C-alpha positions as CSV (number, residue, x, y, z in Angstrom):
1,D,152.3,102.1,53.0
2,I,148.4,104.1,54.1
3,P,148.9,107.1,53.8
4,L,150.0,109.7,56.5
5,S,146.9,111.2,57.2
6,D,145.3,107.5,58.3
7,V,148.7,107.1,60.3
8,R,148.0,109.7,62.3
9,N,144.1,109.7,62.9
10,T,142.9,111.5,66.0
11,P,142.8,108.8,68.5
12,R,139.3,108.0,70.0
13,A,138.9,107.9,74.0
14,V,138.6,103.7,73.8
15,E,140.1,102.3,70.4
16,Q,142.3,99.9,69.0
17,V,140.2,97.3,70.4
18,H,141.1,93.5,70.0
19,L,141.2,90.1,71.1
20,T,143.9,87.5,72.1
21,G,144.2,83.8,73.0
22,G,143.6,81.0,71.4
23,C,141.4,78.6,73.6
24,A,138.1,77.9,73.5
25,T,137.1,79.0,77.1
26,G,139.2,82.0,77.9
27,I,139.9,85.6,75.6
28,N,141.7,88.5,76.5
29,V,140.3,91.6,75.6
30,V,143.0,94.4,74.5
31,W,142.4,98.3,73.9
32,S,144.2,101.4,74.8
33,A,142.5,104.1,76.0
34,N,143.1,108.1,76.0
35,S,140.8,109.7,78.6
36,S,141.8,111.1,82.0
37,K,140.3,108.1,83.7
38,A,142.5,105.7,81.9
39,L,144.2,104.6,84.6
40,Q,141.2,103.1,87.0
41,P,141.1,99.6,86.8
42,S,140.1,97.9,83.7
43,I,135.9,96.7,83.0
44,V,135.1,94.7,79.7
45,Q,131.3,94.3,79.6
46,I,130.5,91.1,78.3
47,R,126.7,89.1,77.7
48,P,125.8,86.3,75.1
49,Q,124.7,87.4,72.1
50,G,120.9,88.2,72.5
51,S,120.8,88.5,76.6
52,G,119.9,92.0,78.1
53,E,122.0,91.2,81.2
54,W,126.1,92.8,81.3
55,T,128.2,91.2,83.2
56,D,131.2,93.3,84.4
57,V,134.7,91.8,84.3
58,L,137.5,93.6,86.2
59,G,140.8,93.7,84.9
60,P,143.9,95.3,86.3
61,P,144.8,99.1,85.5
62,G,146.3,99.9,82.6
63,S,149.7,100.7,81.4
64,V,152.1,102.8,79.5
65,Y,155.5,102.5,78.1
66,S,158.1,104.9,76.3
67,A,160.6,104.2,73.4
68,L,163.2,106.8,72.2
69,Q,162.8,107.2,68.7
70,F,162.2,109.9,66.1
71,P,159.9,112.7,66.8
72,A,156.6,112.0,65.1
73,P,156.0,112.3,61.6
74,W,153.9,115.5,61.8
75,Q,155.7,117.2,64.6
76,L,156.5,120.5,63.7
77,P,158.7,122.3,64.1
78,K,160.9,119.1,64.5
79,P,163.1,118.6,67.4
80,K,166.9,117.9,67.2
81,C,166.7,114.0,68.0
82,F,170.4,113.0,66.9
83,S,172.3,113.7,68.9
84,L,173.7,112.8,71.9
85,S,171.5,114.0,74.3
86,N,168.0,113.5,73.3
87,Y,167.1,111.3,75.5
88,T,166.9,114.3,77.4
89,N,164.2,116.4,75.5
90,P,160.9,114.5,75.6
91,N,159.9,115.4,72.3
92,C,162.0,112.2,71.1
93,F,160.0,109.9,72.8
94,Y,157.1,108.2,72.2
95,T,154.7,107.3,74.8
96,S,151.4,105.4,74.3
97,G,147.9,105.3,75.8
98,V,146.7,103.3,78.6
99,L,147.0,99.9,77.6
100,H,144.3,97.3,78.9
101,A,144.0,94.0,79.1
102,V,141.0,91.9,80.4
103,Q,141.0,88.0,80.3
104,L,137.5,87.0,80.1
105,D,137.6,83.2,81.7
106,P,135.5,81.0,82.0
107,L,133.5,81.3,78.8
108,T,131.4,78.7,76.9
109,P,133.1,77.4,73.8
110,G,131.3,78.4,70.5
111,S,129.4,80.4,71.2
112,A,128.5,84.3,70.2
113,Y,128.8,87.0,72.9
114,E,128.5,90.7,72.6
115,Y,130.6,92.9,74.7
116,R,131.5,96.5,75.6
117,I,134.7,98.4,77.5
118,K,132.7,100.0,80.2
119,G,132.4,104.0,79.4
120,D,132.8,103.2,75.7
121,T,129.6,103.6,73.9
122,R,130.8,100.8,70.7
123,S,129.9,97.4,71.2
124,F,131.5,94.5,69.9
125,R,130.4,91.0,68.7
126,F,132.6,87.0,68.6
127,R,132.1,83.8,68.5
128,T,134.8,81.5,70.8
129,P,136.8,78.8,69.0
130,P,134.7,75.6,69.4
131,A,135.5,73.5,72.4
132,A,138.7,71.2,72.8
133,G,137.6,67.6,70.9
134,A,135.4,69.2,68.7
135,P,135.3,67.6,65.5
136,S,136.4,70.6,63.7
137,I,137.7,74.2,63.7
138,R,138.2,76.6,60.9
139,F,141.6,78.6,61.2
140,G,142.0,81.9,59.2
141,V,146.3,81.8,58.7
142,V,148.0,84.8,58.0
143,G,151.6,86.3,58.2
144,D,153.6,89.0,57.6
145,L,150.7,91.5,57.3
146,G,151.8,94.8,57.7
147,Q,149.6,98.4,56.6
148,T,149.6,98.3,53.4
149,I,146.9,98.6,50.3
150,N,147.3,95.4,49.9
151,S,147.2,94.3,53.4
152,S,143.7,96.2,53.4
153,A,142.6,93.8,50.9
154,T,143.6,90.6,53.1
155,V,142.2,91.5,56.3
156,Q,138.9,93.0,54.1
157,G,138.7,89.0,52.8
158,M,139.5,88.0,56.6
159,L,136.4,90.0,58.1
160,G,134.0,89.2,55.4
161,A,135.1,85.3,56.3
162,V,134.6,85.8,59.9
163,Q,131.4,87.7,59.5
164,D,130.1,84.7,57.1
165,G,131.2,81.9,59.5
166,S,133.8,80.5,57.5
167,I,136.8,81.4,60.4
168,D,136.6,80.3,63.8
169,S,139.4,82.0,64.9
170,V,143.2,83.3,63.4
171,L,146.4,82.1,63.5
172,F,149.1,84.8,62.8
173,A,152.4,83.9,61.7
174,G,154.5,87.0,62.9
175,D,155.3,90.5,61.7
176,L,152.3,92.8,62.7
177,S,152.7,96.5,61.8
178,Y,155.7,96.7,60.4
179,S,156.3,99.1,63.2
180,D,160.5,99.3,62.9
181,G,160.8,101.3,65.4
182,D,158.2,104.1,65.0
183,Q,155.8,103.3,67.9
184,Y,152.7,105.1,66.6
185,R,152.5,102.5,63.7
186,W,151.4,100.3,66.2
187,D,148.4,102.6,66.9
188,S,148.3,103.1,63.2
189,Y,147.8,99.3,62.5
190,A,145.4,98.7,65.1
191,R,143.3,101.9,64.3
192,L,142.7,100.4,60.7
193,F,142.1,96.9,61.8
194,E,140.1,97.2,64.6
195,P,137.1,96.5,62.6
196,L,138.2,92.3,62.3
197,W,140.6,92.1,65.2
198,S,137.6,93.5,67.6
199,S,135.4,90.7,66.2
200,V,137.7,87.3,65.9
201,V,140.3,85.8,68.7
202,A,143.6,85.5,67.5
203,A,147.3,84.0,68.2
204,H,150.4,85.3,67.6
205,V,153.9,84.5,67.7
206,G,156.4,87.2,67.2
207,G,158.4,88.0,64.3
208,N,161.7,89.8,63.4
209,H,159.5,92.7,62.8
210,E,158.8,93.0,66.3
211,V,161.8,91.9,67.7
212,S,165.2,93.2,65.4
213,N,164.5,95.7,63.6
214,Q,165.4,99.1,64.9
215,N,165.3,97.9,68.4
216,E,161.4,96.5,69.1
217,N,162.8,94.2,71.2
218,W,159.6,92.8,71.8
219,M,158.0,96.0,73.6
220,A,155.2,96.7,71.8
221,F,154.4,93.7,71.1
222,S,154.4,92.0,74.2
223,R,152.1,95.1,75.9
224,R,149.5,94.5,73.3
225,Y,149.2,91.1,72.5
226,P,149.3,89.3,75.2
227,N,148.4,85.0,75.6
228,S,147.9,82.7,77.6
229,H,151.0,81.2,78.0
230,L,150.8,80.8,81.7
231,Q,147.6,78.8,81.1
232,S,149.9,76.3,79.2
233,G,153.2,76.0,81.7
234,S,155.3,78.8,79.5
235,A,157.3,80.6,81.6
236,S,157.9,83.1,78.6
237,F,155.1,85.0,76.6
238,L,157.2,83.4,73.4
239,W,156.4,80.0,72.8
240,Y,152.9,78.9,74.2
241,S,150.0,76.5,73.4
242,F,146.3,76.0,73.1
243,E,143.6,73.7,72.3
244,A,140.3,74.3,70.0
245,G,138.4,71.7,68.4
246,P,140.3,69.3,67.3
247,A,143.5,70.8,67.5
248,H,146.4,71.2,70.0
249,V,148.2,74.7,69.1
250,V,151.7,75.5,69.6
251,M,153.5,78.6,69.1
252,L,157.1,79.0,69.0
253,C,159.9,81.3,68.6
254,S,162.9,81.5,66.3
255,Y,164.1,84.5,67.9
256,A,165.0,82.7,71.7
257,A,167.3,80.1,72.2
258,F,165.8,76.4,71.4
259,S,168.5,73.9,71.7
260,P,168.0,71.0,73.9
261,G,168.6,72.6,77.8
262,S,166.7,75.8,77.0
263,S,163.8,77.1,78.3
264,Q,161.9,77.1,75.4
265,Y,163.3,73.1,74.3
266,E,162.1,71.8,77.5
267,W,159.0,73.3,77.6
268,L,158.0,71.7,74.0
269,V,158.8,68.3,75.8
270,R,156.6,68.4,78.5
271,D,153.9,70.2,76.1
272,F,154.0,67.6,73.2
273,A,153.9,65.1,76.1
274,A,150.6,66.0,77.6
275,V,149.3,66.4,74.1
276,N,146.0,63.9,74.3
277,R,145.5,62.5,70.5
278,S,141.7,60.9,71.9
279,V,140.7,64.8,72.3
280,T,143.0,66.7,69.9
281,P,144.1,64.7,67.1
282,W,145.3,67.5,65.0
283,L,148.8,68.8,66.6
284,I,149.5,72.3,64.9
285,V,153.0,74.2,65.3
286,M,153.3,77.6,63.7
287,L,156.4,79.4,64.0
288,H,157.8,82.5,61.7
289,V,160.7,81.6,60.3
290,P,160.7,78.7,57.8
291,W,162.7,75.9,58.2
292,Y,162.3,74.5,54.4
293,T,161.8,76.6,51.7
294,S,162.8,77.1,48.0
295,N,162.7,81.0,48.0
296,A,166.2,82.1,48.3
297,H,165.3,85.6,49.3
298,H,165.0,84.2,52.9
299,P,166.1,80.7,52.8
300,S,166.3,77.6,54.9
301,S,169.4,78.2,56.1
302,E,168.4,81.1,58.3
303,G,166.1,78.3,60.4
304,A,168.2,75.5,60.2
305,M,169.5,75.9,63.5
306,M,166.3,75.4,65.0
307,R,165.3,72.4,62.4
308,E,168.4,70.4,63.3
309,A,167.7,71.3,67.4
310,M,164.1,70.7,67.5
311,E,162.6,68.3,64.5
312,P,163.4,64.8,65.7
313,L,160.5,66.0,68.5
314,F,158.3,67.3,66.0
315,L,158.6,63.8,64.2
316,R,158.6,61.7,67.6
317,A,155.8,63.6,68.6
318,G,153.8,63.0,65.2
319,V,153.3,66.7,64.4
320,D,151.2,67.1,61.6
321,L,150.9,70.5,59.9
322,V,153.8,73.2,60.9
323,F,152.8,77.1,59.5
324,N,155.3,80.3,59.1
325,G,155.9,83.3,57.7
326,H,158.7,85.6,57.0
327,V,159.1,84.3,53.6
328,H,157.1,86.9,51.6
329,A,155.1,84.3,49.6
330,Y,152.7,81.6,50.0
331,E,154.4,78.2,49.6
332,R,153.7,74.3,50.6
333,T,155.6,70.9,50.7
334,Y,155.2,67.8,50.7
335,P,156.1,65.9,54.1
336,V,159.8,66.0,54.6
337,A,161.7,64.9,57.4
338,R,165.7,65.7,57.7
339,G,166.1,67.4,54.4
340,E,164.0,65.1,52.4
341,V,160.9,64.1,51.1
342,A,159.2,61.7,53.7
343,K,158.1,58.4,52.9
344,K,154.1,57.9,52.8
345,G,152.9,58.6,56.0
346,S,155.9,60.2,57.5
347,G,156.9,63.2,57.6
348,I,155.7,66.9,58.0
349,P,153.9,69.7,55.3
350,F,155.1,73.1,56.1
351,I,153.2,75.9,54.7
352,T,154.6,79.7,54.3
353,I,151.9,82.3,54.7
354,G,154.2,85.2,54.4
355,D,151.9,87.3,51.7
356,G,149.9,89.4,53.5
357,G,150.6,92.4,51.9
358,N,153.5,94.4,53.9
359,R,155.2,97.1,52.3
360,E,158.4,95.2,51.6
361,H,156.4,93.5,48.6
362,F,156.8,89.4,47.3
363,A,160.2,87.4,48.1
364,I,162.3,86.7,45.4
365,P,163.8,85.0,44.0
366,W,162.8,81.0,43.8
367,L,165.7,78.4,43.5
368,P,165.6,76.0,40.8
C-alpha cells in the first residue's frame, strides 16, 4: 500500500474533488470540506471552457457521517478501543469531512467545461461524454483499484488517456479504495487520485470491499459516489442505467436481491424494455462478480445464482458486452450463453477487468 505519510497528509479546506455520473447531460461534483463554513449550501461555479462567465449552481448542504473503528494509525497515545465500552469513546470513531454533492444538469454533451468549488482557489476541467445517439464513445474501464504503487501506475495511465482525448468517460467495476473498515482510507484514496477523478466523469458499481469487508455496509460508498439511479427509475443507488454515445449502460449490484420479483430484477426488466436500439445500438452491462471465469480464486460459482436468475433477461435483450471485476486479472471470453460457447451470432462476451492494482495482488490459480 501507499506509505502512511501519504495516507494522513494534511487535508485542504476543499479536497477530494471528483465527478460521478455517466450520462451526457448531467454529472455530480463531489468533494469533502474541512472548514467552519462547510455546512453552508454547496455551490459549484461552472463555465464553458474559454468563457469568462461563471454560473453558480446551488446544491444541498453537506453531510457528515461517523463510524466506529480503531483509532487513526498516527493517533498517540492509543485509546483503548477493544473493550465493550469503546462506543462511548469519541476517539474510537471516524468522522468524515463535510461531504458535498452538487448535480450539474443540463450540460451540453461532448463539450469542455471548467469548474471550481466556490471559495476554493483551484479550478478543474472536464468534457461531457458524447450525446446519446452519437456514433461513438471511448470508455476507460477499471476495477479493483485500491491505492498501491501499482494503482498509481494505472491511474497515471488513465489520466494520460483522459488528457490526450483517448477516454470520454470511465466505467468502474467496483472495489475502489480497499478501505475495509478503515474510513481514513476513503479520504486518502480520494486525495491521491483527485487529478484523475476531478477531470473525467466516472460511473461506479459497488463491490464486496464497499459492503462486506469490516462492515462497510455501503456507508462511505453511498455518500461519496452518488449516481443517476433516480433518473433511470431505480429505487436504489445500487443499480441504475444511463446513455451516452451509442451505448445504453446498465450498472447492476451483485450484493442485492436479484431473483424474479426482487426490486433489482423487476427494474431491469423495465430498463431493458425501454432501450431504443436505433439510438443506442450498444447494450453494455457492468457488475462486480463474474458469471464466467476460469480463475479459481473467485470461481464462477460465486456469480452462479445471479447468472441463473438474470442471464435469460440478458439474452432476450441482446446484451452486447458484460464487464466485471472481483477477479484480480484480465480475461475475456468468447460469446457465451447458458454455460457454453454460443453459436455464431449469439451469446455475450464477458470481460474481467479486476486488475487495477490493489494490495491483494494477482488472482491465482487459473483452471486448466
